[in-house]
N, C-alpha and C positions, 0 to 999 in steps of 0.2 A: 420481340427485343426494340423491334424498331419504333415501336408503337408505345415503349418504353421512353424510349428517348426522344420522341416528340414531345412527351408528356412531361418530359423531364425539363425540354427546352423552354416549354410554353410558361408552365409555372415560375420557370424562374425568369420568365419575362415579366409575369403579373407583379410575382413579389419587389421585383426591383423597381416596377411603376408603382406599385403601393407604397413602398416604403423612400423610392428616391434615390438617388445615387449617394447623397451625402449617408443615412441610415444603412444604408446595402453597404457602404465603406465600415460602417462603425461596428456591425455586426461579424463581417467578417476578420478585420483585425482584433475585437475585443474575443471572436471567438476563435484566435487562433495562437492566443497566449493560453486557453486552457489547454489546446492541443500540442503546445510547449509540452506538457506532463505527462504526455502520452506515452512518451518513450521509455516506459516502464512496461505500460502496461499491452502494447506491441511488443515487449521484447516477450515478455512472456507466453503470450498470446502465441507467436510463433514457436517458441519453446515445447508449448501444449502441443501442438501441430504434429511438430518433427516426432515428439517420442507416442504417443498417439498413431500415428504411422507407420511406426519403426516397430511399434509393440504388435501391431494389426498381420504386419511381414514375418513377425516372428513365432505369429497363432497364438501368443499366451495371453489367456483372458483375465488371469489373474493381477500381472503386470499392468494389463488396460484399464482396471478399477482402481488402482493403488494411482496409477497416473492424473489422475481425472478425479480422484479425491483429493488427492495434493492440489490439483492445479487450482480449484474450487478455493480452498482454503486460502492459498498463496492469493489467489486476486481476491478476497477480499481485503484481506490485507493491504493491496496495494491500492484500493478504493480508501481507506482510510488517510492513508500516505499522503495520496493524491488530495482526497479533500483539504487536507491539512497543510498540504504546500501552496493549493489553488489560493485558498481563502488569507494564507498570510503574504508570500511572496510575491503570487501572482498580482493579488489585489494591489498590493502595494503599487507596483508594476506597471498598474492601468493607470494608476491617480498619479503616478511622478512622471512617467516616462510617454505612454502613448497620446497624443495631438488629436483630439477631441473637439467638434465646433462646439463652441460657447450654448448653453442651456441645453444641450443634450447628456450631461455625464449620469445626474440621476438615470436617466434611460441606460444607458452604457453598463451602469453597475448593476444594473437587474438586467440585464443580458447577460453579463458575464456569470451570477448565478445560478442562473438557469441554465448554461451551460455547462458548469461543474456539473451541476445533479445528472443533467442528459452524457455528460462525459462519465460518468460515474455509474450510471446504468447501460452504455456500451461494454464497460468495462467486465462487469458480472455477465453480459452474453457471452463474451468470448471464448470462454471454456466449450459451452455448448455449443456454438458456430464450428469450432475445432473438431468436434466430434463428428458432426454433421456432415463435414468436408472428408473426415478420415473413410468414414462409412460411404463416402461416394453418392449420398442422395441427394445429388444434383438437382432433382425434380421441386425438391422443398423449395431450392431458392427462387425459382422460378413463379411458384405459387408465393412467396413470400413479396418478390419482387411486384407481383400486381396486387397486392395489398397496400404495399411502401403509395407505389401510385396514386394509387385512390385516394389515400389519405393525405397525399399532398394536394392531389386538388381539392380535396377538404379543406384542407389547409387555407390555400388560393380562397374559396369562398368566402370563409369564416375571415381570413384577415379583411376582404374587403367592407367586411361588417363589424370589426374590431369595435369594442364598447371602452375601448382604451388606448393607451400609450400604440401604436402598430408595430413598433420596433420590440417593447416588454409583449406584447401578445403574440406577436411570433416566436420567441423565445419558446414560450409557456408552450403552442401547441406543437412546435419544435419537439420540444421535452416527451409530450404527450405520444407523438407518434413513434418514439423509443422506446416507451415504457410497452407498448401496444405488442411491436416486432419481436422485441425481448420477451416478454411473455409467450408467446407463439414459438422461440425456439426452445424457451426451456418446457414448454408444453410437449413439443414434437420430441425432442430426446428424450424425456425420460419412457416416452410413449412406448418410441422403439429401440433402443439400445439397451441392451441386458446390464452393460459395462457402466451406466449413469448413478452411480451409488455416491453420496453424499455423508459422511458420516463424521459425528459432532470431533472426533480425536484423529488427529494427522500427527504421522512419527516423523523426524526430522531427514530417517534414511529418505524415505517418499519423495518428501520436499528437496534434498539437497542434488538431485539431478536438474531438474529442473532450473533452478534457481544457479546452480551453476553454469549452465548453458545460455540462462537468461544477462548471467554479469557481462557475459562481451556483446550477447545481441544487445545491449542497453546503448552501449559506446554508437554501435551501429544505425540504433534509432536517435540517436539522440542527430548524431552527421546527419541524417535523413532532416531532420526537425530544423538545423541550423539550417540546410540548404534548401529550406522551401519557407517554414514557416517563419527564421528569422531575415530571407531576404522580403517579405512579407512587411515585417517590421521596418526594414532599414529604406523601405519605399517611404512608407509611413513618414518617416524622419525626412525624410529631403520633400517629398511632394505632398502628404495629406494623406486624406481618405479617399478624394478620388480618385486614385491614383490606383487605391487599396480595390475600389469598386470593380475599376478596370480589370484588374488582378484576378476577383475574386470570380466574373463570369469569365472570362478566360478558362479558370481551374474548373468550373463545373462544364463549359464546353468539353475541356482534356476529358474529366472524368466521366461525362457521358458518354463520349465517343470511344473511350478505352476500355470501357465497361464490359465493351464483346468480347476485347482481348484477358482483361481480368477474369471474367467469369470459365473462358475455355484454359487458363492457365492453373486456375481453381481446380477444374477438374484432370489435371495433369498430376498434380503435386503429390496425393497419395501415392498415385504407381512410382511415381521417382523414387521415394521414401521407400517404398514397400521393396521393390527391385534391389535397391543397394541393400535393402537386410535382409535380403536372399542370396546377397552378392549373384544378382545374376549381369554381370559386369556388359557381355555385347545386348542386350536388352537395354540394360541402364541405358548405356551411350546412346544406342538407337531412338529412344525414348527422349533424350536432348535434342539430338537434332529433328526429329519430328514436330516436336511441341515447339520450337524456336521455327519454324519453317510457320508453319501453321500461324503461329502468333502473329508475325509479321505481317503473312499474307491478309488475314483476317483485320488487322491496323490498317495495312495500305488500302484495302475497298472503303475504307471509312477517311481516312485520312485526305487519300489524293484528291477529291470533289471538294471536299473541306478546302484545302488548302487555295484552291480553286473559285472558290465564292465565297471564300469567309465574310467580307466585305457586303457582299447583296446577303447573305445570309443573317448576318447582325443586325441589319437595316431592316431585315424584314421581321425578325424576332422581336428586337427591343424599341420601345418609342422612340425613345435617346440614347442613345450609343458613348458612354464617357470616353473620351480621348484617351486614344493610347489602346481602345481594349482589341483592334485590328489585329496591330502589331501582337499583342501580348497573346492572342489566339493559334496565331501560328509560328509563333517560337517557340510556345509551349506544346504544342502539337508533334512539332519537329520533336523534341526532345523526348517526348514520350517513343520514340521509334527504341531510345534506347533499352528502353524498360519493356518495351513487348521482347526484345531480343535476348536480353538478361534474365528475363522471370524464370526461366527451367533453370539457366546457369546454377541464381542462387539456391534453386531450390536442391540443386542436386549440391551445391557445399555445404548448405544446414543439413543433407541427411547426411553425411561425414560425424557430425556430430562433435568436430574440430574446428574449430569458427574462431579463436584466439586471435591469430593471423593474419586472419581473411578481415576481420572486422578491426583491426588496428589499420591498415591499407585503407580496406574501402571508407572506414569512418574517417580519416584523417583527408582523403582526396575530398568528401564532401564538405566537410568544415573548410577545405581551404576556400571554398566558393565563395564565404559571407567578405571576408576580409578583401578577394579582389572583387569581388562587385560594389565593395563599397569603397573601395580606391577608383572605378573607374566614373562611381556617381559623382563624387568628389571632384574627379578631373573632369565634370559638364556630359557626360555621356547621358544619353538619353533613359528610359526606365527601363526599357527594354533588352537592354544591354545583361543586365543582371541574369539575363535567361541565357544568355550567348555564354557567358560566363561556366554557367552550371551545363552547358551543353559540350563545353569542352570538358570538364570535370569528367561527368556521366561519361564519356567517351574511353577517356583513364580506368576509370573501374570499369568499364567493360572491358577492355582487354586484361587488367587483371585478370578478372574472374577467370580468364580462358587459363591464365599461366597455374592459378590455384589447386583446378583441378588438375589437370596435369600431374602434378605434383603429389595431391593427397589422390586418385583415384584412377592414376594413368590413364587421363583422359587426354585424346591425341587430337592435338592444335588441329594439325593438319589434316586428317579424316575431319572434324568441324568443319572449317574454310569451304574440302569439295563435299561433302554431304547438306551443309544448311547456309552458310554463307557465302558460294556461289550461285547456287538455284536463288536466295533470293534478291543478288545485284541485275543476275538476269532478268527475273520478272520485271524488276525497278526499270530497265534500258530499257524493256521492250513495251512495256504499259505508258511511260510516260508524254512518247509523242504527241499521238492522235490527241490527246486531250488538250494540249498545248496550241497543237494546228488548230484545233476547233476555237480554242479561247479567241486565238490571231484573228479572228473572221466575225465572232459574235460575242457581243459589247454583254457587260453584267446584266443579268436579269432573268427572269425566271427559264426565259430558253436554253439560255446558257446554264442555267443548274442544272437543269432535267436532261437535258443532252449530255452532258458533262459527265452525272452522276452514273446515266445508263451504262455510256459508251466505257468507262473508268471500271463498272461493274461488271460487264462485259469481258474484254478483253483480261483484268485482274483474275478473275474465273476462270478463264480459259489457259492464260500463261501460268497459271499455278499448276493448274491440273496436269499441263502435259510438259512446261520446263522446269516447274518447283519440284514436281513430286517424279521418284522414280515410280520401277514398273510395279513393287509390291504395295505402293501407299497407292496407287490410283487403282489396283486388283480390292484394295482392302476401303476406299471410297465407292465404289461400284457395289461390290456387296453388301455395305452400310445404306447404300439408297435403294438396294433392290427387296433388302429386308423390310426398310420402313412404308415403303409400296407394298410388301405383301399382307404386312401389320394393318 
């Protein structure tokens, strides 16, 4: 994973250098328009994931086949709908509302069409991705990640030798990589899982549960897009594509760092839903506590040295660092703490299947980010203020999730605070002082980066093991390490 992170950051640096800050910003803002249409697919993908996990928990093979077949048909319908929306409403928005530098509109339009195709390919991949996660074949994701990294390195090399406009060529290469990865998902799933059955016909009764669950998921996903891609568009209206480039770089850093936690939470998702389906309430709650703690500890190992050395890392990584990039990196990384903690809570809420009220509240809080951010920028606040607004609303959303689970699953908030949040706070308090003291005596540079990374890694691992884990969790860790060593 460390190698993948390093290569990801390296390729981003070369791509930024090859495209330039302006074209890199164009790619991020144009791709953001396409992502605005992804709320439908994201909603259905999460619905497919939930229902597959639930039926696996119940042990119903026939229902599994029905759910997967229905999800394929609905995803195809969504591809058609999104393509129509993107090539009409989205294309109008690109021409009428987005600030593109003179002479680059033609390239931006080509990138937009390629982004739509890339997005449609990813939509079709979603049911197969859900099937692999539901069956907990996480080793496949490791192999695919390696292939994807190799292809990204190939993109870097080919981009430098581009026979056409580099921005357009980059869009073509990105589409090609996504097609290859999608074919790998389809081939693996069809060979390994007996419930991967695609029939020409699909009944309304089999699609209705997926669509019903997706309706409210759509609202939540729309709100997420408003608070992410919407903020990117607001920044473009006030500051242009250069700030979009800074935001894009910060999001790439955040995605690379958070990838460790995301993979871990993906591995826990099927177990949480299946325990709920089997009505194993005690194990269900314990798994939420454990997943929340480990998610945070994994993220904290990456986050703390990054916050202490972000300026030097960006200078080392990028030849020319766009304005505001360092500030964006720091505030976005801090915001991701909420997602590290809330991931297991969201999975637990999704497992219940009763998400109407949940999505109404969470979605409304997310949407409120946009008008408050706009007001702040109109008042003259700096670009990073939009992320600070988002942090405030993300904390509110995290608190609401706890009360929702208490009502729907008899989730004990006091037990969660004592078994998950208290150990997390103690680990934070015990691991911050030494790195800060070290930074006081060592200036920015390679020495500080190496020493703070080593120090934070050791102290966080020790604090997580002795302070963050209870006795049973420590025993499980020891047994797991012993088993790996024997193997």
